[in-house]
C-alpha positions in Angstrom: 0.0 -0.1 0.0 1.5 3.3 -1.1 1.6 6.2 1.5 -1.4 8.6 1.0 -1.0 11.9 2.8 -2.9 14.4 0.6 -6.3 16.0 0.8 -9.1 13.9 -0.7 -12.8 15.1 -0.6 -14.9 12.0 0.0 -18.1 14.1 0.5 -18.3 13.2 4.2 -19.8 15.6 6.7 -16.4 15.9 8.4 -15.0 17.4 5.2 -17.6 20.2 5.6 -16.2 21.3 9.0 -14.5 24.6 8.9 -10.7 24.6 9.0 -10.9 26.6 12.4 -12.9 23.8 14.0 -10.5 21.2 12.6 -7.5 23.2 14.0 -9.2 23.4 17.4 -9.8 19.6 17.4 -6.1 18.8 16.6 -5.0 21.3 19.2 -7.2 19.7 21.9 -6.1 16.2 21.1 -2.4 17.0 21.0 -2.5 19.0 24.2 -4.5 16.3 25.9 -2.1 13.6 24.7 0.9 15.5 26.0 -0.7 16.6 29.3 -2.6 13.5 30.5 -0.9 10.6 32.1 -3.4 7.8 32.6 -3.2 5.1 29.9 -7.0 5.0 29.5 -7.0 8.7 28.7 -4.3 8.1 26.0 -6.2 5.2 24.7 -9.3 7.3 24.3 -7.4 10.1 22.5 -5.8 7.5 20.2 -9.0 5.7 19.6 -10.8 8.8 18.5 -8.7 9.0 15.3 -9.9 5.8 13.6 -13.5 6.7 14.5 -12.9 10.0 12.8 -11.2 8.4 9.8 -14.2 6.0 9.4 -16.6 9.0 9.6 -14.6 10.9 7.0 -14.3 7.8 4.8 -10.5 8.0 4.6 -9.7 4.9 6.6 -7.5 3.4 3.9 -5.5 6.6 3.4 -5.2 7.1 7.2 -3.9 3.5 7.7 -1.3 3.9 5.0 0.2 6.7 7.3 -0.4 4.8 10.5 1.5 1.7 9.4 4.7 3.6 9.9 3.4 5.1 13.1 3.0 1.6 14.5 6.8 1.0 13.9 7.5 4.3 15.6 5.5 3.1 18.6 7.4 -0.2 18.9 10.8 1.7 18.5 9.8 4.1 21.4 8.9 1.1 23.6 12.1 -0.8 22.8 14.3 2.3 23.3 12.8 3.1 26.7 13.0 -0.5 27.8 16.7 -0.6 26.9 17.6 2.9 28.3 15.6 3.0 31.5 16.8 0.6 34.3 14.2 1.8 36.9 11.2 -0.1 38.2 10.6 -2.6 40.9 9.1 -5.4 38.7 12.2 -6.9 37.0 11.5 -9.2 34.0 15.2 -9.7 33.1 18.6 -8.6 34.5 21.9 -8.8 32.6 23.9 -9.5 35.8 26.7 -7.3 34.6 27.3 -3.6 35.5 28.3 -1.2 32.7 30.1 1.9 33.6 27.9 5.2 33.4 24.8 3.0 32.6 24.5 0.5 35.4 23.1 -2.9 35.2 20.9 -3.5 32.1 17.4 -4.5 33.3 14.0 -5.0 31.7 11.2 -3.8 33.9 7.4 -3.8 33.6 7.5 -0.1 34.5 9.9 0.8 31.7 7.7 -1.1 29.2 4.5 0.6 30.6 6.1 4.1 30.4 7.4 3.4 26.9 4.0 2.3 25.7 2.5 5.5 27.1 5.1 7.6 25.3 4.5 5.6 22.1 0.8 6.2 22.3 1.4 9.9 22.6 3.6 10.0 19.6 1.2 7.9 17.5 -1.8 10.0 18.5 0.0 13.2 17.4 0.9 11.6 14.0 -2.7 10.3 13.6 -4.5 13.6 14.1 -2.1 15.5 11.8 -2.6 12.8 9.2 -6.4 13.3 9.5 -5.9 17.1 9.2 -4.1 16.7 5.9 -6.6 14.2 4.6 -9.8 16.1 5.6 -8.9 19.8 5.3 -7.8 21.5 2.1 -4.5 23.3 2.4 -6.0 26.5 1.0 -8.6 26.5 3.8 -5.9 26.2 6.4 -4.0 29.1 4.9 -7.2 31.2 4.6 -7.9 30.5 8.3 -4.4 31.5 9.3 -4.6 34.7 7.3 -7.9 35.7 8.9 -6.2 35.1 12.2 -3.8 37.9 11.3 -0.8 35.7 11.0 2.0 37.0 8.7 0.9 36.3 5.1 4.2 35.3 3.6 5.1 32.9 6.5 1.6 31.3 6.1 2.1 30.9 2.4 5.5 29.3 2.8 4.1 26.8 5.4 1.2 26.0 3.1 3.4 25.4 0.1 5.6 23.1 2.2 2.7 21.2 3.4 1.3 20.7 0.0 4.9 19.8 -1.3 5.3 16.8 1.1 2.4 14.6 -0.5 3.5 15.7 -4.0 7.0 14.6 -3.2 5.8 11.3 -2.0 3.8 10.7 -5.1 6.7 11.6 -7.3 8.8 9.1 -5.4 6.2 6.4 -6.0 6.1 7.2 -9.7 9.9 7.1 -10.1 10.0 3.8 -8.2 7.6 2.3 -10.6 9.6 3.6 -13.6 12.8 2.2 -12.1 11.0 -1.2 -11.5 10.0 -1.3 -15.2 13.8 -0.9 -16.0 14.7 -3.9 -13.8 15.5 -2.2 -10.5 14.5 -4.4 -7.5 14.0 -2.5 -4.3 13.1 -5.5 -2.2 15.9 -8.0 -2.7 19.6 -8.1 -2.0 21.5 -7.1 1.1 21.5 -3.7 2.9 24.2 -2.3 0.6 22.3 -3.4 -2.6 19.1 -1.9 -1.3 20.8 1.5 -0.5 22.2 1.5 -4.0 18.7 0.7 -5.4 17.0 3.5 -3.5 19.9 5.8 -4.5 18.6 5.7 -8.1 15.7 7.8 -6.7 17.7 10.7 -5.5 18.7 12.5 -8.7 15.3 12.2 -10.5 13.4 13.2 -7.4 15.8 16.2 -6.8 15.3 17.2 -10.5 11.6 17.0 -10.3 11.5 19.1 -7.1 13.6 21.9 -8.6 11.5 22.0 -11.6 8.3 22.1 -9.5 9.8 24.9 -7.4 10.6 27.0 -10.5 7.1 26.4 -11.8 5.5 27.6 -8.5 7.7 30.7 -8.6 6.8 31.5 -12.1 3.1 31.0 -11.4 3.3 33.3 -8.4 5.0 36.0 -10.4 2.5 35.8 -13.3 -0.4 36.2 -10.9 1.2 39.3 -9.3 2.1 37.9 -5.9 2.8 40.9 -3.5 1.3 43.5 -5.9 -1.6 44.2 -3.5 -1.9 44.2 0.2 -5.6 43.3 0.1 -6.2 39.6 -0.3 -9.4 38.1 -1.7 -10.4 34.4 -1.6 -11.9 32.4 -4.4 -13.4 29.8 -2.0 -14.5 31.0 1.4 -16.2 28.3 3.5 -18.6 30.0 6.0 -18.5 29.4 9.6 -21.8 27.6 10.4 -23.8 26.4 13.4 -22.0 23.0 13.5 -18.6 24.7 13.4 -19.4 27.0 16.2 -20.8 24.3 18.4 -17.8 22.1 17.7 -15.4 24.9 18.8 -17.4 25.4 22.0 -17.3 21.7 22.8 -13.6 21.6 22.2 -13.0 24.6 24.5 -14.9 22.7 27.1 -12.6 19.7 26.6 -9.6 22.0 27.2 -11.2 23.2 30.5 -11.8 19.5 31.4 -8.1 18.8 30.8 -7.0 21.6 33.0 -9.4 20.4 35.8 -8.1 16.8 35.5 -4.5 18.0 35.8 -5.2 20.5 38.6 -7.1 17.9 40.6 -4.6 15.0 39.9 -7.6 13.0 38.6 -5.4 11.5 35.7 -2.4 10.7 37.9 -0.8 7.4 37.1 2.4 6.4 38.7 4.7 4.5 36.3 7.8 4.6 38.6 9.0 3.1 40.9 6.0 0.7 40.8 3.3 0.8 38.1 -0.2 1.2 39.6 -3.0 -1.2 39.2 -5.5 0.7 41.2 -9.2 0.5 40.0 -10.9 3.4 38.4 -12.4 6.0 40.7 -15.7 7.6 39.9 -14.1 11.0 39.3 -11.7 9.5 36.7 -14.4 7.4 35.1 -16.7 10.4 34.6 -13.9 12.6 33.4 -12.8 10.0 30.8 -16.4 9.6 29.6 -16.8 13.4 29.3 -13.5 13.6 27.5 -14.5 10.9 25.0 -17.9 12.7 24.3 -16.3 16.1 23.8 -13.5 14.8 21.6 -15.9 13.0 19.4 -18.5 15.7 19.4 -17.2 17.4 16.2 -18.0 14.1 14.3 -21.6 14.4 15.3 -21.9 18.2 15.1 -20.5 18.1 11.6 -23.8 16.5 10.5 -25.5 19.9 11.3 -23.5 21.5 8.5 -24.6 18.8 6.1 -28.3 19.2 7.2 -28.0 23.0 6.6 -26.5 22.5 3.2 -29.4 20.0 2.3 -32.0 22.7 3.3 
């Protein structure tokens, strides 16, 4: 399956959400994944992404990105288990002390903490993948300009964002061409595979330079920078579903602050991982967090209903 990371309008209700609402959703999920500690809270935040991908009808494209995120998760778990020697539940000990490192040990606490860090990383990758798949780059740029951010900086960021999926598509096309010429990217040793992938560098670099020149010529022909006043060909209105989604996401931010201030989400990984049962306050907080994070999926239907009317 080839990596798919570009915008694709499937006609879903989530594609009708305003870019501001999408940006608020991404911000809330990222902040929550970095701030909250309890594994169930992290699992809820991670589980919201496949639900949103299914609602947006981009599950296949989303999974093409998440396949690599799974390997990132495993890498984080392995690195933390190797580096960290803390924890009271020892699964394996080397029995040899290494200077500056100590005795290498594998503990339950290190695995649990590594899994939590990996879930945070995968959640961040997942929500940004959905943002790219469900929101047109022009709408993101338009929302940033309306927020009074520097126009040139916003334009450069938007061009870079749109350049990444195009670069990946070019790489896939060049690989297909090289395969038709007899280049095998999946066989041979490490050195042979590096040489095979090296045949992609020059064509990809040449295409990238040509594309950059084309973009510069197009901007010049359209009079970029000639006028300080900007107009927009496509301006998505801010509708009732968008406003309610932003309000619910602001409530989610307040809930996150309350959970952190009250220590509701506290989960000690070290020195002994906790197996304490869920308290009522944690259960209700997680239920509210799940409802608020998933609320844009339901509220986006209001926009679809208003369009039908």
